[in-house]
N, C-alpha and C positions, 0 to 999 in steps of 0.2 A: 043375674049380671052376665053380660057379654063382653068379650074383648074385641075391639076393632083396631085395625091398623091406623096410625096416626095420619096417613096421607089421605084418609077419607074426610079429614077436618081441615078447616082453614087455619092459616097461622093466627089469625085473630082469635078464633075459638081456642086454639091451644094456648096462646098467651093468656088469655083470660082465666082459663082453667088452671094453668101453672101459677099464676099470681094468687089465686084463691087457695091453692094448696099451701102457700107460704105465709098466710096472713098471720099465723101465730108461730112461725118457724124460728128456731134458734138463731139463724142468720138469715133474714128475709130474702136478700138478692132479688128485687122486683125485675121483671122483664117488660120490654115493649116488643112491638111486632118486629121492628128492624133488628133489634138485639137478638131476638130468638132466631131469625132468619140467619143472621151472621153467625150465631152460635152453631147452627146445624152445618153451615158451610165449612167453618173453620175445623170443626172437630169430626167431620165426616159422619154426622148423625143421619141415619137413614129413616125417613118417616115411613117408608115402606115396611120397616121391621120394628118400629116403635109402637107402643100399645096404649089404647085408651080403654078404660073400663067404664061401661055404660049399663044403666038400669033404668028402664021405662023412659028412654030418650034423655035421661039426665047423666051428665059426666061425673063420674065418682073418682077418678084418678087417672094418672098418665105416667108413663115411663118411657125414656128414650134410649136408642141403641146406636152406639157408634160402631162401625165395622171396618177393620183393616187387616189384610194379610193374616188370616187365621186368627185374629184376635177380635174380641168384642168388648164394648165398654158401656155399662149401664150407667145413665145420668139422668138428672132432672126427674127422679122418681118422686112422686107425691100424691097424696090422697086428699081429696077435698073434704070439707066437714061433713058433707052429705054422705060420704063413702066410709068414713070411719067406723071401726069395730064391726065391719061387715066381711073381713077377709079380702078386701080390695088390694092391699099391698101384697099379699101372697099370690093373688091371681095375676097381678102385673108381673111379679117376679117370674112365675111360671111361663107366662107368655113370652117375656123377654129372653129368658134361657132357651126355650123352644125355638125362637127366632134366630138366636145365635147359633144354635146346633144346626138349624137348616142352612145356615150360611157357612157351614163347615168350620166354624171357629174352634179351636183347640183350648182356648184360654179366655175367661171373662174377668174384666177388671171392673173396679168401682171405687169411689171414695165415699166416706161418711164423716160428716162433721163430728169432731170429738165432743162428746156429751149429749149426742143425740142417740140415747140409749134404746129407744123403740126401733129405730131404723137399724141400729148396730145388731140388735137381736134377730131382727127379721133376716139380715144377711147371714148371720151365723147359722140360722135355721136352714138356709139353703148351701151350706158347707163352704162359705167364703171364709178365708183366713186372712188375718192381718199380715201385711208385708212390711209396712213402715208408717211412721208418723210424719206428716208434711205440714210446713208452716206457711200461713198466708200472712205476709208482712206488708206494712204500710210506712210511708214516710211522709211527713207534712213538709212543705216548702220551708226552707230556713236560709237566711243570708250568711250564717256563719260557717266557715270551713276551717279545717286544720291546714293552715297555709304552709306549714313546713313540708307537707307531702308533696307540694308542687316542686320544692327543691330536690326531691328524690327522683323525679321523673326525667327520663332521658328522651323518650319519643312518644307521641300520640299519633295514631293513624286513624282516619275516618273512612268508613267502609259503606257500601250501599247494601241494598236488599240482597242481591245475588251473592255478594261476599258474605253477608250474615248467615245465609243458608248454608253456605260451604263450612263456615265455622262450626255451625250447629250440628252438622252431620258427622263431625270428628270428636264429639264429646266422649269423655271417658266413662262417666256414670251413666246408668240407665235413667232416662227421663220418665216422668209421669206423662200420662196421655195428654194432658193439657199442654205440656211443654215438649212433646215430641217434635222432631223435625217435620213429620207429616202435618202436624197442627200448624206450626210456625210458617211453613212455606205457603199456607193458605192465607196468612195475614198479609195485608197489603202495606208496603212502604215500611219494612223494617229498617233499622239503622244499626251500626255497629262501631265500636271503638276498640282499637288495639292499643294497649298501654305497656310500655316497657320502662322498667325502672334502672337507675344507675347501677344498682347492685346486681343486675342480671335477671331480676324477677320480671315475669311476663304473664299477660293474660288479656281477656277480652270480655266485653259485654255487648250483647244484642238486646234491642229494645224497640218499641213503637212509641213515638212521641207524638202524643195528642195535643190539642190546644191547652188542655187544663190538666192532663195526666200523663205520666209515663207508665207503660204496661208492658207485658211480655218480657220482663227482665230475666235475662239468663246470664250468669257469670261463669266463666271458666278460668281457672288459674293453671297455666302450662308449665311455669317454672317459678320456684321461689316459695315463700312462706304464704300459705293461703289467706291468713288473716290480713297480713300487710298488703298483699297484692290486691285483694278484694277491696279494702279500704281505699286504695290508691285509685282503683278503676272507678269505684262509685263516687269518690270525690271528684274526679274529672267529669264524670257524667253529670252530677248535680251542679257543678260550677257552670256547666253549659246550658243547663235547664233549671234555672234557680226558681221559676214561678210555678212549675208543675208539682202536684201531688204525685206520689208513686205507689205502685202496688207491685209486689213480687209474689207470684203464687207457687205454691208447692215446693218450698225449699226444704232441703234436709237440715237437720239440726248437727251441723258439722262445723269445721273451722271457718269455712266461708261464711257461715251465719254470724260468727263473731264479727267478721269484717263488715257485714250489713249493719249490725248493731252499732258498730263505732261510727257510723255515718248517720245515725238517726232512725234506723228502721226499728219497728216494735212489732211484736207478736200480736196480730189482730185475732186470729183463731187458728185452729188447727183441724186437718183432715186425717182420717186414717185410711190409707190405701189397703184394699182387700182384693183378693184373686181367688179364682177356683178354676180347675181344669174341667173340660167337657168330655 
């Protein structure tokens, strides 16, 4: 088995290999070439430091590495059926950690889907420790709203992409790699809403509005009850985007999550965030 850097392969080859690693995965998440290219751009994934395991010219597995400001992020690690029970996962982890160290990263982050015990054990083997559990939530389009909420709203302000990035840069809690400002400023055409309630509660949401789906949702409550303000913000958002399905990734199980649930979000699956120093 040999490790090669991923930039020695085409995006078509990487996409095909990645999809084969997810054939029987807990949460499949299939990719196409355009989505993988976008994924690498948004999350600062460096193919020059990502790894592909090969034996006799057959791809056995791959893992990708994002690099930012003395931090690295392992993502899309997967082993093809032909590479299983051969130590492929361990070889990829060692290659990615070495690449991160060569880039002077001081910390390496990753997420593992809750319930994926083999991957979890692999990461623990390399001294990664759990930091928190994160929720991937979804909401189907629905026509019904709590109309009483609109009577509580004093002002709604619509903002553009540049304003959304300014809001994101002033968040209180530490975001996950997927939701960091560095990631979201790489997304084209973010939108934002500022919502102020009559009782003084305030907050905002940033998001990307696609034709069929709302994604990249980030809610911040700046004043007031987190449950009440979150519910109001999301009610306004979904009243304006009635037809779109919605996904909110890597939420913390906090009071804001209760606000998400009140407007129809449900727990799709969970990720466990893990980290280790280099």
